Residue frames relative to the residue before (quaternion, step in Angstrom):
aa qw qx qy qz dx dy dz
M 1.0000 0.0000 0.0000 0.0000 0.00 0.00 0.00
L 0.6338 0.5371 -0.3341 0.4452 3.57 1.01 -0.76
N 0.6233 0.5393 -0.3396 0.4532 3.60 1.08 -0.68
V 0.6562 0.4988 -0.3127 0.4720 3.59 0.97 -0.84
L 0.6631 0.4929 -0.3076 0.4719 3.60 0.89 -0.88
S 0.6405 0.5320 -0.3214 0.4511 3.59 1.02 -0.77
A 0.6553 0.5027 -0.3090 0.4717 3.58 1.03 -0.78
V 0.7123 0.4498 -0.2600 0.4719 3.60 0.99 -0.76
F 0.8304 0.2478 -0.0960 0.4897 3.61 0.75 -1.02
G 0.5541 -0.5685 0.4196 0.4401 3.61 1.18 -0.30
P 0.6524 -0.5858 0.3199 0.3591 3.59 -1.12 0.63
H 0.6858 0.4888 -0.3089 0.4419 3.65 0.90 -0.79
R 0.6839 0.4540 -0.2878 0.4934 3.59 0.91 -0.84
A 0.5946 0.5910 -0.3648 0.4051 3.58 1.05 -0.70
V 0.6529 0.5083 -0.3152 0.4648 3.59 0.97 -0.82
S 0.6545 0.5036 -0.3134 0.4688 3.61 0.97 -0.81
I 0.6646 0.4915 -0.3047 0.4732 3.59 0.92 -0.88
Y 0.6411 0.5299 -0.3170 0.4557 3.57 0.99 -0.86
A 0.6633 0.4979 -0.3019 0.4701 3.59 0.93 -0.88
F 0.6400 0.5221 -0.3195 0.4646 3.58 1.00 -0.82
L 0.6792 0.4854 -0.2918 0.4667 3.59 0.91 -0.91
K 0.6351 0.5284 -0.3376 0.4510 3.59 1.03 -0.69
T 0.7377 0.4114 -0.2394 0.4788 3.60 0.98 -0.78
W 0.8185 0.2410 -0.0970 0.5125 3.60 0.89 -0.89
G 0.4426 0.7406 -0.4310 0.2646 3.62 1.20 -0.20
L 0.6849 0.4800 -0.2903 0.4650 3.58 0.85 -0.95
A 0.6510 0.5061 -0.3152 0.4698 3.60 0.99 -0.80
L 0.6591 0.4996 -0.3092 0.4695 3.60 0.95 -0.81
A 0.6461 0.5112 -0.3153 0.4710 3.57 0.99 -0.83
G 0.6471 0.5191 -0.3087 0.4652 3.59 1.02 -0.81
A 0.6557 0.5033 -0.3057 0.4725 3.55 0.98 -0.86
L 0.6450 0.5184 -0.3181 0.4627 3.58 0.99 -0.79
V 0.6413 0.5102 -0.3193 0.4759 3.58 1.00 -0.82
M 0.6525 0.5098 -0.3196 0.4607 3.62 0.95 -0.82
V 0.6334 0.5178 -0.3333 0.4687 3.61 0.98 -0.78
V 0.6492 0.5057 -0.3169 0.4717 3.60 0.96 -0.82
I 0.6649 0.5028 -0.3117 0.4560 3.62 0.87 -0.90
V 0.6730 0.4835 -0.2992 0.4730 3.61 0.86 -0.90
S 0.6357 0.5260 -0.3296 0.4589 3.60 0.99 -0.76
V 0.6572 0.4994 -0.3125 0.4702 3.57 0.93 -0.84
I 0.6483 0.5183 -0.3190 0.4576 3.60 0.95 -0.84
V 0.6833 0.4834 -0.2900 0.4641 3.57 0.91 -0.89
L 0.7297 0.4461 -0.2517 0.4530 3.59 0.85 -0.91
V 0.7694 0.3658 -0.1896 0.4882 3.60 0.92 -0.87
G 0.7023 0.5313 -0.2664 0.3918 3.58 1.02 -0.78
D 0.4309 0.7094 -0.4674 0.3045 3.61 1.17 0.18
D 0.3621 -0.7419 0.5277 0.2001 3.59 -0.81 1.02
G 0.5383 -0.6096 0.4197 0.4031 3.57 1.18 -0.33
E 0.6318 -0.5367 0.4013 0.3896 3.51 -1.32 0.11
H 0.1575 -0.7697 0.6112 0.0965 3.53 -1.15 0.65
E 0.2541 -0.7388 0.6023 0.1638 3.52 -1.30 0.39
H 0.4692 -0.6419 0.5287 0.2971 3.53 -1.08 0.78
E 0.1746 -0.7995 0.5667 0.0962 3.58 -0.83 0.94
A 0.7946 -0.2090 0.1756 0.5424 3.59 0.79 -0.94
F 0.3166 -0.6515 0.6362 0.2656 3.49 -1.42 0.24
L 0.0964 -0.8157 0.5704 0.0016 3.57 -0.80 1.04
T 0.2568 -0.7054 0.6307 0.1969 3.55 -1.15 0.64
V 0.0055 -0.8240 0.5621 -0.0704 3.56 -0.51 1.23
P 0.5235 -0.6331 0.4596 0.3375 3.60 -1.14 0.57
V 0.3588 -0.7153 0.5645 0.2024 3.55 -1.11 0.79
L 0.3157 -0.7515 0.5538 0.1700 3.56 -0.83 1.04
S 0.7631 -0.1570 0.1078 0.6176 3.57 1.04 -0.84
A 0.0819 -0.7751 0.6251 0.0431 3.54 -1.21 0.57
T 0.0651 -0.7971 0.6002 -0.0056 3.53 -0.89 1.02
A 0.3952 -0.7131 0.5276 0.2387 3.56 -0.82 1.00
I 0.4430 -0.6732 0.5220 0.2796 3.56 -1.04 0.80
N 0.8370 0.0090 -0.0810 0.5410 3.58 -0.78 1.10
G 0.6558 -0.5677 0.2971 0.3992 3.56 1.11 0.69
D 0.7238 0.3670 -0.2408 0.5324 3.61 1.21 0.16
L 0.4403 -0.7225 0.4697 0.2519 3.60 -0.71 1.07
R 0.5677 0.5869 -0.3997 0.4165 3.61 1.16 -0.34
N 0.6487 0.5048 -0.3097 0.4779 3.58 1.25 -0.42
G 0.6783 -0.4498 0.2943 0.5010 3.57 1.20 -0.43
V 0.2753 -0.7459 0.5871 0.1523 3.51 -1.39 0.02
V 0.1852 -0.7083 0.6648 0.1485 3.51 -1.26 0.58
A 0.0143 -0.8307 0.5535 -0.0591 3.57 -0.44 1.24
S 0.2332 -0.7240 0.6319 0.1490 3.53 -1.04 0.87
V 0.0364 -0.8153 0.5770 -0.0325 3.56 -0.69 1.11
R 0.3935 -0.6801 0.5685 0.2437 3.53 -1.30 0.53
L 0.2975 -0.7681 0.5453 0.1554 3.59 -0.63 1.16
P 0.6747 -0.5206 0.3365 0.4008 3.60 -1.19 0.45
D 0.6638 0.4955 -0.3185 0.4609 3.63 1.10 -0.52
G 0.6193 -0.5793 0.3264 0.4175 3.60 1.30 0.07
S 0.5929 0.5662 -0.3785 0.4297 3.60 1.17 -0.25
A 0.3345 -0.7189 0.5713 0.2120 3.55 -1.25 0.46
V 0.0445 -0.7836 0.6197 0.0017 3.54 -1.11 0.75
S 0.3290 -0.7247 0.5714 0.2002 3.55 -1.16 0.66
L 0.0736 -0.8055 0.5879 -0.0091 3.56 -0.74 1.11
T 0.1864 -0.7815 0.5892 0.0859 3.56 -1.11 0.75
S 0.0164 0.7687 -0.6394 0.0091 3.54 -1.08 0.77
T 0.2084 -0.7763 0.5820 0.1238 3.58 -0.97 0.88
D 0.4770 0.6373 -0.4521 0.4024 3.58 1.27 0.20
A 0.4715 -0.7166 0.4397 0.2661 3.59 -0.63 1.15
Q 0.6591 0.5128 -0.3276 0.4419 3.62 0.89 -0.85
I 0.6693 0.4753 -0.3027 0.4843 3.58 0.92 -0.84
S 0.6446 0.5420 -0.3197 0.4341 3.59 0.92 -0.88
Q 0.7136 0.4529 -0.2564 0.4690 3.56 0.94 -0.90
S 0.6408 0.5267 -0.3330 0.4483 3.61 1.23 -0.26
V 0.5423 0.6115 -0.4095 0.4052 3.60 1.23 -0.21
G 0.0518 0.7840 -0.6131 0.0823 3.55 -0.69 1.15
S 0.7942 -0.1584 0.1517 0.5667 3.57 -0.66 -1.11
D 0.7449 0.2074 -0.1482 0.6166 3.56 1.32 -0.39
A 0.1222 -0.7789 0.6102 0.0771 3.56 -1.24 0.46
C 0.3956 -0.6767 0.5663 0.2547 3.54 -1.21 0.59
V 0.0491 -0.8032 0.5925 -0.0365 3.54 -0.80 1.09
E 0.2709 -0.7303 0.6017 0.1768 3.56 -1.04 0.83
K 0.2120 -0.7514 0.6120 0.1260 3.55 -0.95 0.94
R 0.0566 -0.7784 0.6252 -0.0024 3.55 -0.82 1.11
V 0.1623 -0.7753 0.6042 0.0874 3.55 -1.06 0.77
Y 0.3655 -0.7306 0.5349 0.2157 3.57 -0.81 1.03
V 0.5468 -0.6778 0.3955 0.2917 3.56 -0.83 1.11
E 0.7440 0.4304 -0.2511 0.4451 3.61 0.67 -1.02
S 0.7892 0.3393 -0.1785 0.4797 3.60 0.76 -0.99
G 0.3741 -0.7292 0.4931 0.2918 3.62 1.12 -0.54
E 0.4341 0.7134 -0.4457 0.3224 3.58 1.30 0.10
A 0.3271 -0.7394 0.5586 0.1851 3.57 -0.98 0.89
R 0.0593 -0.7605 0.6461 0.0257 3.55 -1.13 0.80
Y 0.2225 -0.7920 0.5615 0.0889 3.54 -1.10 0.70
R 0.0620 -0.7797 0.6229 0.0126 3.57 -1.17 0.75
L 0.4636 -0.6479 0.5225 0.3039 3.57 -1.09 0.69
K 0.0551 -0.7937 0.6058 -0.0074 3.58 -1.01 0.88
L 0.6492 -0.5011 0.3948 0.4142 3.56 -1.33 0.13
P 0.5892 -0.6182 0.3901 0.3442 3.63 -0.99 0.78
R 0.5961 0.5870 -0.3770 0.3974 3.65 1.04 -0.61
L 0.6147 0.5528 -0.3490 0.4414 3.59 1.16 -0.49
C 0.6841 0.4580 -0.2768 0.4956 3.57 1.19 -0.48
G 0.6015 -0.6098 0.3383 0.3898 3.57 1.26 0.10
S 0.6614 0.4478 -0.3368 0.4986 3.59 1.23 0.15
S 0.4738 -0.6904 0.4689 0.2809 3.58 -1.14 0.50
């Protein structure tokens, strides 16, 4: 490698460039790879825009506290109005502690695909206290 650098940059600069690459080359290559990975995630990983469709009060089939404490969150299985069941997770303590026999769920629809997604919300948004 030193021979190639010497032919391109001259012998004195080649030694400086070689020493720099030996000490910082791996770190620079790692940083460059991380920038590429983050850029790809940001540019390609976008789910697209969604629109709020409705707040729904749905029955809870089961609810499990994360790490045994509702302040850490909840994993709740709920029955949607179309009859299907879905498992929803919330790490917000207020939402987790409000899940009982019923739960408030926000229905969002993605603009491009039309796919529906659901999120647990506070009961006041569904019109109940």
